[in-house]
GUVEXVEX-901577 format. One record per residue (C-alpha): residue number from 1; x, y, z; residue in three letters; chain. Coordinates in Angstrom, 1 decimal. Each point is the difference from the previous one (the first is absolute). Example, Ala and Ser with C-alpha at 12.3 -4.5 7.8 and 13.67 -1.06 7.14 Angstrom:
% residues 2
NODE     n        u        v        w   res   chain
NODE     1     12.3     -4.5      7.8   ALA       A
NODE     2      1.4      3.4     -0.7   SER       A
//
This chain:
% residues 319
NODE     n        u        v        w   res   chain
NODE     1     21.9    -11.5      9.7   MET       A
NODE     2      3.7      0.6      0.0   PHE       A
NODE     3      2.3     -2.1     -2.1   ASN       A
NODE     4      3.1      0.0     -2.2   PHE       A
NODE     5     -0.3     -0.4     -3.8   LYS       A
NODE     6      3.5     -1.4     -0.3   LEU       A
NODE     7      0.6     -1.6      3.5   PRO       A
NODE     8      3.0     -2.1     -1.1   TYR       A
NODE     9      2.2      3.1     -0.2   ILE       A
NODE    10     -0.2      0.2      3.8   LEU       A
NODE    11      2.4     -2.9      0.1   PHE       A
NODE    12      2.7      2.5     -0.8   LEU       A
NODE    13     -0.3      1.5      3.5   ILE       A
NODE    14      2.0     -2.7      1.9   PRO       A
NODE    15      2.6      0.0     -2.7   ILE       A
NODE    16      0.5      3.8      0.1   VAL       A
NODE    17     -0.1     -0.1      3.8   THR       A
NODE    18      2.8     -2.5      0.0   TYR       A
NODE    19      2.1      2.0     -2.4   LEU       A
NODE    20     -0.4      3.2      2.0   PHE       A
NODE    21      0.9     -1.4      3.4   PHE       A
NODE    22      2.5     -2.7     -0.7   ARG       A
NODE    23      3.4      0.5      1.8   LYS       A
NODE    24      2.9      0.9     -2.2   ARG       A
NODE    25      3.7      0.2      0.8   ALA       A
NODE    26      1.0      3.5      0.9   ASN       A
NODE    27      2.7      1.7     -2.0   GLY       A
NODE    28      2.3      2.9      1.2   SER       A
NODE    29      1.0      3.4     -1.2   ILE       A
NODE    30      2.9      2.3      0.8   LYS       A
NODE    31     -0.7      3.4      1.5   VAL       A
NODE    32      2.3      2.8      0.9   PRO       A
NODE    33     -1.4      0.3      3.6   GLY       A
NODE    34     -2.6     -1.5      2.4   ILE       A
NODE    35     -2.2      3.0      0.5   GLN       A
NODE    36     -2.5     -1.1     -2.6   ILE       A
NODE    37     -0.1     -3.4      1.5   ILE       A
NODE    38     -0.9      1.4      3.4   LYS       A
NODE    39     -3.2      1.5     -1.4   LYS       A
NODE    40     -1.2     -3.6     -0.7   TYR       A
NODE    41      0.6     -1.9      3.1   SER       A
NODE    42     -0.4     -3.8      0.0   LYS       A
NODE    43     -3.3      0.2      1.7   GLY       A
NODE    44     -1.6      2.4     -2.5   SER       A
NODE    45     -2.7     -1.4     -2.2   LYS       A
NODE    46     -0.7      3.1     -2.1   LYS       A
NODE    47      1.8     -1.5     -3.0   HIS       A
NODE    48     -2.8     -2.6     -0.1   LEU       A
NODE    49     -2.7      2.6     -0.7   LEU       A
NODE    50      0.7      0.4     -3.7   GLY       A
NODE    51      0.3     -3.7     -0.5   LYS       A
NODE    52     -3.3     -0.6      1.8   LEU       A
NODE    53     -1.8      2.6     -2.1   LEU       A
NODE    54      1.4     -1.5     -3.2   ILE       A
NODE    55     -1.2     -3.5      1.2   TYR       A
NODE    56     -3.5      1.3      0.8   LEU       A
NODE    57     -0.1      1.7     -3.4   SER       A
NODE    58      0.9     -3.3     -1.7   THR       A
NODE    59     -2.7     -1.9      1.9   LEU       A
NODE    60     -2.6      2.6     -1.0   LEU       A
NODE    61      1.1     -0.4     -3.7   ILE       A
NODE    62     -0.5     -3.8      0.3   ILE       A
NODE    63     -3.4      0.5      1.6   VAL       A
NODE    64     -1.0      2.5     -2.7   ALA       A
NODE    65      1.1     -2.5     -2.7   LEU       A
NODE    66     -2.3     -2.6      1.6   ALA       A
NODE    67     -2.9      2.4     -0.8   ARG       A
NODE    68     -1.9      0.4      3.3   PRO       A
NODE    69     -3.6      0.7     -0.7   GLN       A
NODE    70     -3.4      0.3      1.8   VAL       A
NODE    71     -2.9     -1.6     -1.8   LYS       A
NODE    72     -3.6      1.0      1.0   THR       A
NODE    73     -3.1     -1.7     -1.4   GLU       A
NODE    74     -2.9      2.1     -1.1   GLY       A
NODE    75     -3.3     -0.5     -1.8   LYS       A
NODE    76     -1.0      1.5     -3.3   VAL       A
NODE    77     -3.8      0.2     -0.2   ILE       A
NODE    78     -1.6      0.1     -3.4   LYS       A
NODE    79     -3.6      1.0      0.2   LYS       A
NODE    80     -2.4     -0.5     -2.9   ASP       A
NODE    81     -2.7      2.6      1.0   GLY       A
NODE    82     -3.5      0.2     -1.3   ILE       A
NODE    83     -1.5      2.9     -1.9   ASP       A
NODE    84     -3.5      0.8      1.5   ILE       A
NODE    85     -2.6      2.5     -1.1   VAL       A
NODE    86     -2.8      0.8      2.3   ILE       A
NODE    87     -3.1      1.2     -1.9   SER       A
NODE    88     -2.3      1.7      2.4   LEU       A
NODE    89     -3.7      1.0     -0.6   ASP       A
NODE    90     -0.6      3.6      1.1   LEU       A
NODE    91     -3.7      0.2     -0.9   SER       A
NODE    92     -2.3      1.7      2.4   LYS       A
NODE    93     -1.4     -3.3      1.2   SER       A
NODE    94      3.4     -0.6      1.7   MET       A
NODE    95     -1.2      2.4      2.7   GLU       A
NODE    96     -2.6     -2.5      1.2   ALA       A
NODE    97      0.3     -0.6      3.7   ARG       A
NODE    98     -0.4     -3.7      0.2   ASP       A
NODE    99      3.7      0.1      1.0   PHE       A
NODE   100      1.3      2.3      2.7   ASN       A
NODE   101      0.3      2.8     -0.8   PRO       A
NODE   102     -0.8     -0.8     -3.6   ASN       A
NODE   103      1.0     -2.3     -2.9   ARG       A
NODE   104      2.7      2.3     -1.4   LEU       A
NODE   105      1.7      0.8      3.3   GLU       A
NODE   106      0.1     -3.7      1.0   LYS       A
NODE   107      1.4     -0.8     -3.4   SER       A
NODE   108      2.8      2.6      0.5   LYS       A
NODE   109      0.8     -1.3      3.5   GLU       A
NODE   110      0.4     -3.6     -1.1   ILE       A
NODE   111      1.9      0.9     -3.2   LEU       A
NODE   112      2.6      1.9      2.0   ASN       A
NODE   113      0.4     -3.1      2.3   MET       A
NODE   114      0.4     -2.2     -3.1   PHE       A
NODE   115      2.6      2.3     -1.5   ILE       A
NODE   116      2.1     -0.1      3.2   ASP       A
NODE   117      0.4     -3.8     -0.6   LYS       A
NODE   118      1.2      0.4     -3.6   ARG       A
NODE   119      3.3      1.7      0.5   SER       A
NODE   120      1.7     -1.8     -3.0   ASP       A
NODE   121     -2.7      0.8     -2.5   ASP       A
NODE   122     -0.8      2.9     -2.3   ARG       A
NODE   123     -3.6      1.2      0.5   ILE       A
NODE   124     -2.1      2.4     -2.0   SER       A
NODE   125     -3.4      1.6      0.7   LEU       A
NODE   126     -2.7      0.4     -2.6   VAL       A
NODE   127     -3.4      1.6      0.9   VAL       A
NODE   128     -3.2     -0.2     -2.0   PHE       A
NODE   129     -3.6      1.2      0.0   GLY       A
NODE   130     -1.6      0.9     -3.3   GLY       A
NODE   131      3.6      0.3     -1.4   GLU       A
NODE   132      3.3     -1.3      1.3   ALA       A
NODE   133      3.5      1.4      0.4   TYR       A
NODE   134      3.3     -0.8      1.7   THR       A
NODE   135      0.6      1.7      3.4   LYS       A
NODE   136      3.4     -1.5      0.7   ILE       A
NODE   137      2.1     -2.0     -2.6   PRO       A
NODE   138      1.9     -3.1      1.0   LEU       A
NODE   139      2.4      1.0      2.8   THR       A
NODE   140      2.0     -1.4      2.9   PHE       A
NODE   141     -0.6      3.3      1.9   ASP       A
NODE   142     -2.8     -1.4      2.1   HIS       A
NODE   143     -0.2      3.0      2.3   ASN       A
NODE   144     -1.0      2.2     -2.9   VAL       A
NODE   145     -2.6     -2.6     -1.1   LEU       A
NODE   146     -1.4     -0.3      3.5   LYS       A
NODE   147     -0.2      3.7      0.4   ASN       A
NODE   148     -2.0      0.3     -3.3   MET       A
NODE   149     -2.3     -2.8      1.1   ILE       A
NODE   150     -0.7      1.7      3.3   SER       A
NODE   151     -1.1      3.3     -1.7   THR       A
NODE   152     -2.2     -1.3     -2.9   ILE       A
NODE   153     -3.7      0.6      0.1   THR       A
NODE   154     -2.9     -0.7     -2.4   THR       A
NODE   155      0.4      3.6     -1.2   ASP       A
NODE   156      3.2     -1.0     -1.7   ASP       A
NODE   157     -2.2     -1.4     -2.8   ILE       A
NODE   158     -2.3      2.5     -1.7   THR       A
NODE   159     -2.4     -2.6     -1.3   SER       A
NODE   160     -0.3     -1.8      3.3   ASN       A
NODE   161     -3.7     -0.8     -0.5   ASN       A
NODE   162      1.0     -2.7     -2.5   ARG       A
NODE   163      2.2     -3.1      0.1   THR       A
NODE   164      2.3     -1.0     -2.9   ALA       A
NODE   165      1.5     -3.3      1.2   ILE       A
NODE   166      1.4     -0.8     -3.5   GLY       A
NODE   167      1.8      3.4     -0.1   MET       A
NODE   168      1.3     -0.5      3.5   GLY       A
NODE   169      1.5     -3.4     -1.0   LEU       A
NODE   170      1.2      1.3     -3.4   GLY       A
NODE   171      2.0      2.8      1.5   VAL       A
NODE   172      1.5     -2.4      2.5   ALA       A
NODE   173      1.0     -2.3     -2.8   LEU       A
NODE   174      1.6      2.9     -1.9   ASN       A
NODE   175      2.3      0.6      3.1   ARG       A
NODE   176      1.1     -3.7     -0.1   LEU       A
NODE   177      0.3     -0.8     -3.7   LYS       A
NODE   178      3.6      1.2     -0.3   ASP       A
NODE   179      1.1     -1.4      3.3   SER       A
NODE   180      3.0     -2.4      0.1   ASP       A
NODE   181     -1.2     -1.6      3.2   SER       A
NODE   182     -0.7     -3.7     -0.2   LYS       A
NODE   183     -3.1      0.4      2.2   SER       A
NODE   184     -2.6      2.7     -0.8   LYS       A
NODE   185     -3.1      0.4      2.0   VAL       A
NODE   186     -3.1      2.3      0.0   VAL       A
NODE   187     -2.1      0.4      3.2   ILE       A
NODE   188     -3.4      1.3     -1.2   LEU       A
NODE   189     -2.2      1.4      2.7   MET       A
NODE   190     -3.6      1.1     -0.6   THR       A
NODE   191     -3.4      0.1      1.6   ASP       A
NODE   192     -2.2      0.3     -3.1   GLY       A
NODE   193     -0.7     -1.2     -3.5   GLU       A
NODE   194      1.5      1.2     -3.3   ASN       A
NODE   195     -2.3      2.7     -1.4   ASN       A
NODE   196      2.5      2.3     -1.8   SER       A
NODE   197      3.2      0.1     -2.0   GLY       A
NODE   198      1.2     -0.8     -3.5   GLU       A
NODE   199      1.7     -3.3      0.9   MET       A
NODE   200     -2.0     -3.0      1.1   SER       A
NODE   201      1.1     -1.9      3.1   PRO       A
NODE   202      0.0     -3.3     -1.8   ILE       A
NODE   203      2.1      1.4     -2.8   GLY       A
NODE   204      2.5      1.4      2.5   ALA       A
NODE   205      0.1     -3.4      1.7   ALA       A
NODE   206      0.9     -1.6     -3.3   LYS       A
NODE   207      2.8      2.5     -0.5   VAL       A
NODE   208      1.3     -0.8      3.5   ALA       A
NODE   209      0.1     -3.7     -0.8   LYS       A
NODE   210      2.0      0.7     -3.2   GLU       A
NODE   211      2.5      2.1      1.9   LEU       A
NODE   212      0.3     -2.6      2.8   GLY       A
NODE   213     -1.4      2.3      2.6   ILE       A
NODE   214     -1.9     -1.5      2.9   LYS       A
NODE   215     -3.0      2.0      1.3   VAL       A
NODE   216     -1.4     -0.3      3.5   TYR       A
NODE   217     -3.4      1.5      0.3   THR       A
NODE   218     -1.5      1.2      3.2   ILE       A
NODE   219     -3.7      0.8      0.4   GLY       A
NODE   220     -0.6      2.5      2.8   ILE       A
NODE   221     -3.3      0.3      1.9   GLY       A
NODE   222     -2.1     -1.7      2.6   ALA       A
NODE   223     -2.3     -2.7     -1.3   LYS       A
NODE   224     -2.9      1.8      1.7   GLU       A
NODE   225     -0.4      3.8      0.2   ILE       A
NODE   226     -1.8      1.7      2.9   PRO       A
NODE   227     -2.8      2.3     -1.2   VAL       A
NODE   228     -1.8      2.3      2.5   ALA       A
NODE   229     -3.8      0.0     -0.2   GLY       A
NODE   230     -3.1      1.3      1.8   PHE       A
NODE   231     -0.2     -3.3      1.9   PHE       A
NODE   232      3.7     -0.1      0.8   GLY       A
NODE   233      3.1     -1.3     -1.8   THR       A
NODE   234     -0.4     -2.9     -2.5   ARG       A
NODE   235      2.6     -1.8     -2.0   TYR       A
NODE   236     -0.1     -0.5     -3.8   ILE       A
NODE   237      2.1     -2.2     -2.2   GLN       A
NODE   238      3.0      1.8     -1.5   ASN       A
NODE   239     -0.5     -0.5     -3.8   ASN       A
NODE   240      2.3      2.9     -1.1   GLU       A
NODE   241      3.1     -2.3     -0.2   LEU       A
NODE   242      0.5     -2.0     -3.2   ASP       A
NODE   243      1.7     -3.0      1.5   GLU       A
NODE   244     -0.4     -2.2     -3.1   ASN       A
NODE   245      2.0      2.5     -2.0   LEU       A
NODE   246      2.7      0.2      2.6   LEU       A
NODE   247      0.2     -3.8      0.2   ARG       A
NODE   248      0.3     -0.2     -3.8   THR       A
NODE   249      2.8      2.5     -0.1   ILE       A
NODE   250      1.9     -1.9      2.7   ALA       A
NODE   251     -0.5     -3.4     -1.6   LYS       A
NODE   252      1.0      1.2     -3.5   GLU       A
NODE   253      3.4      1.3      1.4   THR       A
NODE   254      0.7     -2.9      2.4   ASN       A
NODE   255     -0.6      2.3      2.9   GLY       A
NODE   256     -2.6     -0.2      2.8   LYS       A
NODE   257     -3.2      1.8      1.0   TYR       A
NODE   258     -0.6      1.1      3.6   PHE       A
NODE   259     -3.0      1.5      1.6   ARG       A
NODE   260      0.6      2.5      2.8   ALA       A
NODE   261     -3.3      0.2      1.9   SER       A
NODE   262      1.5      1.2      3.3   ASP       A
NODE   263      3.3      1.3      1.4   SER       A
NODE   264      1.4     -3.3      1.1   LYS       A
NODE   265     -0.6     -1.6     -3.4   GLU       A
NODE   266      1.6      3.0     -1.6   PHE       A
NODE   267      3.2     -0.5      2.1   GLN       A
NODE   268      0.0     -3.7     -0.6   ASN       A
NODE   269     -0.2      0.5     -3.8   ILE       A
NODE   270      3.2      2.1     -0.1   PHE       A
NODE   271      1.7     -2.5      2.3   ASN       A
NODE   272     -0.9     -2.8     -2.5   GLU       A
NODE   273      1.2      2.1     -3.0   ILE       A
NODE   274      3.3      0.7      1.9   ASP       A
NODE   275      0.4     -3.8      0.5   ASN       A
NODE   276     -0.9     -0.9     -3.6   LEU       A
NODE   277      2.4      2.5     -1.6   GLU       A
NODE   278      3.3     -0.5      1.8   LYS       A
NODE   279      3.2      1.7     -1.2   THR       A
NODE   280      2.6     -2.6     -1.0   LYS       A
NODE   281      3.2      0.3      1.9   ILE       A
NODE   282      3.2     -1.8     -1.1   ASP       A
NODE   283      3.1      0.2      2.2   SER       A
NODE   284      3.6     -1.2     -0.4   ARG       A
NODE   285      3.1      0.1      2.1   SER       A
NODE   286      2.8      2.4     -0.9   VAL       A
NODE   287      3.3      0.6      1.7   TYR       A
NODE   288      1.8      3.2      0.6   ASP       A
NODE   289      3.8     -0.4      0.3   ILE       A
NODE   290      2.2      2.6      1.7   LYS       A
NODE   291      3.7     -0.4     -0.7   GLU       A
NODE   292      2.6      1.3      2.4   TYR       A
NODE   293      3.3     -0.6     -1.8   PHE       A
NODE   294      0.5      3.6     -1.0   GLU       A
NODE   295     -0.3      1.4      3.5   GLU       A
NODE   296      2.5     -2.7      1.2   LEU       A
NODE   297      2.5      0.9     -2.7   LEU       A
NODE   298     -0.2      3.7      0.9   GLU       A
NODE   299      0.8     -0.8      3.6   ILE       A
NODE   300      2.7     -2.5     -1.0   ALA       A
NODE   301      1.7      2.7     -2.2   LEU       A
NODE   302      0.0      2.5      3.0   ILE       A
NODE   303      1.5     -2.6      2.3   LEU       A
NODE   304      2.6     -0.9     -2.6   LEU       A
NODE   305      1.1      3.6     -0.4   LEU       A
NODE   306      0.2      0.4      3.8   LEU       A
NODE   307      1.9     -3.2      0.4   GLY       A
NODE   308      2.6      0.9     -2.6   ILE       A
NODE   309      0.4      3.4      1.6   PHE       A
NODE   310      0.6     -1.5      3.5   PHE       A
NODE   311      2.0     -2.9     -1.3   GLN       A
NODE   312      2.5      1.8     -2.2   TYR       A
NODE   313      0.0      3.6      1.1   PHE       A
NODE   314     -1.2      0.4      3.6   LYS       A
NODE   315      1.0     -3.0      2.1   TYR       A
NODE   316      2.9     -1.6     -1.8   ILE       A
NODE   317      1.1     -3.2      1.6   ARG       A
NODE   318      3.6     -0.3      0.9   ILE       A
NODE   319      1.0     -3.7      0.4   PRO       A
//
């Protein structure tokens, strides 16, 4: 939007115009001959060039003093991102094929889809089996995170025949305890029960509550597992998952427990978490103002110098 900061100064333009072009009585001078006069015949208007340039220079000075400016509106977006730690079970049971192709590969696929939606958040990856450690610390570099998730296997944990849920949660909490983010979340994904580790899952949940960290727990695995037998395939109840423990952890930390028993449920779980943990966005209007008085003054100075040259040195008017 174009405007003048001091528009009242523009009222000088008609006054200056009047003073420049008002008719004045001509005087006379004595000359020793008429040759110089012949050079400037009565019909010549060259003598007006200097005056016109000085007039234009004066107009530009007035316009510059009025402070012409262009104001453009913009938005400043302040984003209050969330710090999220994904704690993923890498025990051997995650290779079970009740998901296509297996539990771990389906988890990796859905995690990468979830990360794509969280562009404003820092995300970390913790893995656990019989022990736990950080694969990727909190980062905005989601490409690195996704690449790491795509390459992990159950062999990344040496004690992958055990499941230390308390350790998986404890290491995740350690990543978040010094975070300045207002919202801190752990997504704990496992398909088993706690049977290893120095930290108890309930103890870790109490620490999470004290730190104000919310834990979403996801139990992975079909409710019934197919088992091949002599008389064909039969289905048995999946009792490997400690759902009561996962519910308790989520309740203790004001989070939520989810059961992923098939691929569609798995996807819906992360859609729900994405909706529950929205990044706060605050926007306000700002204005960028571009001033043009300096450019106008530079042009005015050039015109003034040219006008003086033509008026008083080049095309001298003879009355």
